[in-house]
C-alpha positions in Angstrom: 151.0 63.0 120.2 151.2 64.7 116.8 153.5 63.3 114.1 155.0 66.0 112.0 154.8 65.8 108.2 158.1 64.8 106.7 157.7 67.1 103.7 157.6 70.9 103.7 154.2 72.5 103.3 155.3 75.5 101.3 157.2 73.3 98.8 154.1 71.1 98.5 152.0 74.2 97.9 154.4 75.6 95.3 154.4 72.4 93.3 150.6 71.9 93.6 150.1 75.4 92.1 152.2 74.6 89.0 151.8 70.8 88.5 149.4 69.4 85.9 148.4 69.9 82.3 145.7 72.4 83.3 148.3 74.6 85.0 150.3 75.3 81.8 148.9 78.8 81.3 149.5 79.6 85.0 153.2 78.4 84.8 153.8 80.7 81.8 152.2 83.8 83.4 153.6 83.4 86.9 157.4 82.8 86.8 159.2 82.6 90.1 162.5 84.5 90.2 163.7 83.5 93.7 161.5 82.4 96.6 163.4 81.5 99.8 161.9 79.0 102.2 163.3 78.1 105.7 162.9 74.6 107.3 163.9 73.0 110.6 167.5 72.2 111.4 168.8 75.4 109.7 167.8 74.1 106.2 167.0 76.6 103.5 165.5 76.2 100.1 165.3 78.5 97.1 162.7 78.0 94.3 163.1 79.2 90.8 160.4 78.4 88.2 160.0 79.4 84.6 157.6 77.8 82.1 157.9 74.1 82.6 161.1 74.0 84.6 161.1 74.0 88.4 164.5 74.3 90.2 164.9 73.8 93.9 168.2 74.8 95.6 169.1 73.2 99.0 171.5 74.1 101.8 172.1 72.3 105.1 174.7 72.5 107.8 177.2 69.7 107.6 176.3 68.7 104.1 179.9 68.3 103.0 180.4 65.8 105.9 177.2 64.0 104.9 178.5 63.5 101.4 181.0 61.1 102.8 178.1 58.8 103.7 176.7 58.4 100.1 174.2 61.2 100.1 174.5 61.8 96.4 174.2 58.2 95.4 171.2 57.8 97.6 169.4 60.8 96.1 170.1 59.6 92.6 168.6 56.2 93.6 165.5 57.6 95.3 164.7 60.1 92.5 165.7 57.8 89.6 162.1 57.4 88.4 161.2 61.1 88.8 163.0 62.6 85.9 165.0 64.9 88.3 168.3 66.4 87.3 170.7 67.0 90.1 173.6 69.5 90.1 175.7 68.6 93.1 178.1 71.5 92.7 178.1 74.4 95.1 176.0 77.3 93.7 175.0 80.8 94.6 171.6 82.3 93.8 169.9 85.4 95.1 173.1 86.2 97.1 173.2 83.0 99.1 175.3 79.9 98.7 173.6 76.5 98.3 174.9 72.9 98.4 173.1 71.5 95.4 170.1 71.9 93.2 167.5 69.7 91.6 165.6 70.6 88.4 162.2 69.2 87.4 160.4 69.3 84.1 156.8 69.7 85.3 155.3 68.9 81.9 156.7 65.4 82.0 155.0 64.5 85.3 152.0 62.2 84.6 148.8 63.0 86.4 148.7 59.4 87.7 151.1 59.3 90.7 151.5 63.1 90.8 150.8 63.1 94.6 153.5 60.6 95.3 155.9 62.7 93.1 155.1 65.8 95.1 155.6 63.9 98.4 159.0 62.7 97.3 160.2 66.2 96.2 159.0 67.8 99.4 160.9 65.2 101.5 164.3 66.2 100.1 165.5 67.2 103.6 164.5 63.8 105.0 166.2 62.0 102.2 169.5 63.9 102.6 169.5 63.1 106.4 168.4 59.5 105.8 171.3 58.6 103.5 173.8 58.2 106.3 171.5 55.8 108.1 171.2 53.5 105.1 174.9 53.9 104.5 175.6 52.5 108.0 173.0 49.8 107.7 174.8 48.6 104.5 178.1 48.6 106.4 176.6 46.3 109.0 175.2 43.9 106.4 178.7 43.9 104.7 180.4 43.4 108.1 182.6 46.5 107.7 181.4 48.7 110.4 184.1 50.9 112.1 185.0 50.4 115.8 183.9 53.9 116.8 180.5 55.4 116.3 179.7 57.3 113.1 178.8 60.9 113.6 176.2 62.8 111.6 176.7 66.5 112.2 173.3 67.8 111.1 173.2 71.0 113.2 175.8 73.5 114.3 175.9 72.2 117.9 174.1 68.8 117.6 174.9 65.5 116.1 173.4 62.0 115.6 175.6 59.0 116.3 175.3 55.5 115.0 176.9 52.5 116.6 176.5 48.8 116.1 175.4 47.1 119.2 175.0 43.4 120.2 173.2 40.8 118.0 172.8 43.0 115.0 171.2 45.9 116.9 172.0 49.6 116.1 172.2 52.3 118.7 171.1 55.7 117.5 172.2 58.5 119.9 171.0 62.1 119.6 173.0 64.8 121.3 170.3 67.4 122.0 171.1 70.9 123.3 168.6 72.6 125.5 169.3 76.3 125.6 166.4 76.9 128.0 166.6 75.0 131.3 162.8 75.0 131.5 162.7 73.1 128.2 164.7 70.3 129.8 162.2 70.1 132.7 159.4 69.4 130.3 161.5 67.2 128.0 162.5 64.9 130.9 158.8 64.1 131.6 158.2 63.6 128.0 161.3 61.2 127.6 160.3 59.2 130.6 157.1 58.3 128.8 159.2 57.1 125.9 161.5 55.0 128.1 158.4 53.4 129.9 156.5 52.8 126.7 157.8 49.2 126.4 155.9 48.2 129.5 152.8 48.2 127.4 152.1 44.8 125.9 151.5 46.3 122.4 154.8 48.2 122.4 157.2 45.6 123.7 158.7 45.2 120.2 159.4 48.9 119.9 163.0 50.3 120.2 164.4 50.7 123.7 164.8 54.3 124.7 167.1 55.8 127.3 168.6 59.2 128.1 171.3 60.7 130.3 173.4 63.8 130.9 176.6 61.9 130.4 177.6 60.5 127.0 176.7 56.8 126.7 179.3 54.1 126.3 178.6 53.8 122.6 180.4 57.2 122.1 183.6 56.1 123.7 186.6 57.3 121.6 184.8 60.3 120.2 185.2 63.9 121.2 181.8 64.8 122.5 180.4 68.0 124.0 179.2 67.2 127.6 178.1 70.7 128.6 175.3 71.3 131.1 172.9 72.0 128.3 173.5 68.7 126.5 171.4 65.6 126.9 172.0 62.3 125.1 169.0 60.3 124.0 169.6 56.7 122.8 167.4 54.4 120.7 168.3 50.7 120.4 167.0 49.5 117.0 166.8 45.8 116.4 167.2 44.2 113.0 163.5 44.1 112.4 163.5 47.9 112.6 166.4 48.8 110.4 166.5 45.9 107.9 163.5 45.1 105.7 160.1 46.7 105.1 160.2 48.8 108.3 163.5 50.5 107.5 162.1 53.5 105.7 159.5 54.2 108.4 162.1 53.8 111.2 164.5 56.2 109.5 161.8 58.7 108.8 160.8 58.7 112.5 164.4 59.2 113.6 165.0 62.0 111.1 162.0 63.8 112.6 162.7 63.0 116.2 164.4 66.2 117.3 161.8 68.4 115.7 159.1 66.2 117.1 160.5 66.5 120.6 160.9 70.3 120.5 157.5 70.8 118.9 155.8 69.0 121.9 157.9 70.9 124.4 156.7 74.1 123.0 153.1 72.8 122.8 153.3 71.7 126.5 154.6 75.1 127.6 151.9 76.9 125.7 149.3 74.6 127.3 150.6 75.3 130.8 150.7 79.0 130.2 147.1 78.9 128.9 146.0 77.0 132.0 147.8 79.5 134.3 146.2 82.4 132.6 142.8 80.7 132.9 143.5 80.0 136.6 144.4 83.7 137.2 141.2 84.8 135.5 139.1 82.5 137.7 140.8 83.8 140.9 140.2 87.4 139.9 136.5 86.6 139.4 136.4 85.1 142.9 138.0 88.1 144.4 135.7 90.5 142.6 132.7 88.5 143.9 134.1 88.7 147.5 134.2 92.6 147.5 131.5 94.0 149.9 129.0 96.2 148.1 129.7 99.9 148.3 127.5 101.7 150.8 125.2 104.2 149.1 125.2 107.9 150.2 122.7 108.5 153.1 120.5 111.5 152.6 120.4 113.7 155.7 117.7 116.4 156.4 117.2 119.0 159.0 114.1 119.0 161.3 112.5 121.5 159.0 112.8 119.1 156.1 115.7 120.7 154.2 118.4 118.4 152.7 121.9 118.8 154.1 124.6 118.8 151.4 
């Protein structure tokens, strides 16, 4: 299994090229007017850089709904020690609308801790999606959780749902859409391994995993799409997962789960296609070896020794 990086590689590369005292001349000679970058979950970025200033624009489906769950406060808290200036107003640049922007002064970033600074900036998508999780965890601690599940609409046709369970557990439900039926065949095998993982002694404290075509009971009272292409995947987090030192790691894993799942589906299909092509090549070699050798032309002559054409 391969765990995907929570940050975006191209954002990391753009910052690494411009960050540091020795890059001052490079920053002055190489301004960036507008560089658009795409990410998973229909997220887009736009980078503008001139001299010491580096501005990153961000847009994500459902951002206006996510703002109700304290996204802006969470971002201000996470980036409080980074010298980042946020503009949470809707903006348009290079002909495209963006939800907010963050501006960095690269000259003020110390060399010590620069790598951690880059990691934090590159993980802006993770932090936007993580804010509703921590918002809900705070509601549990305060005893003010709503009766129905909280919906996080992070994609056009998919959502994440949070619902308080029994004994301080939290059930996280992913409503995943499989446009290709073959993807679901591979995903079902993959998810069964998740569900059976707790049988291993070393993984008995991991979250319980289940999946079904029908919406689980935690989503009772919500209008949920139950089309044939929809599958609901549930994770039961216990308090040791969502409260304390493990909370950040748990939320990061959940934010990456959908991409992690589809990435391994695509890798599995590519591997099977590669094996099938290899098998066909082997069968063709067997067939070629089974062909009888072509009979050579027999030279015929007359009784006088002349060759007959």
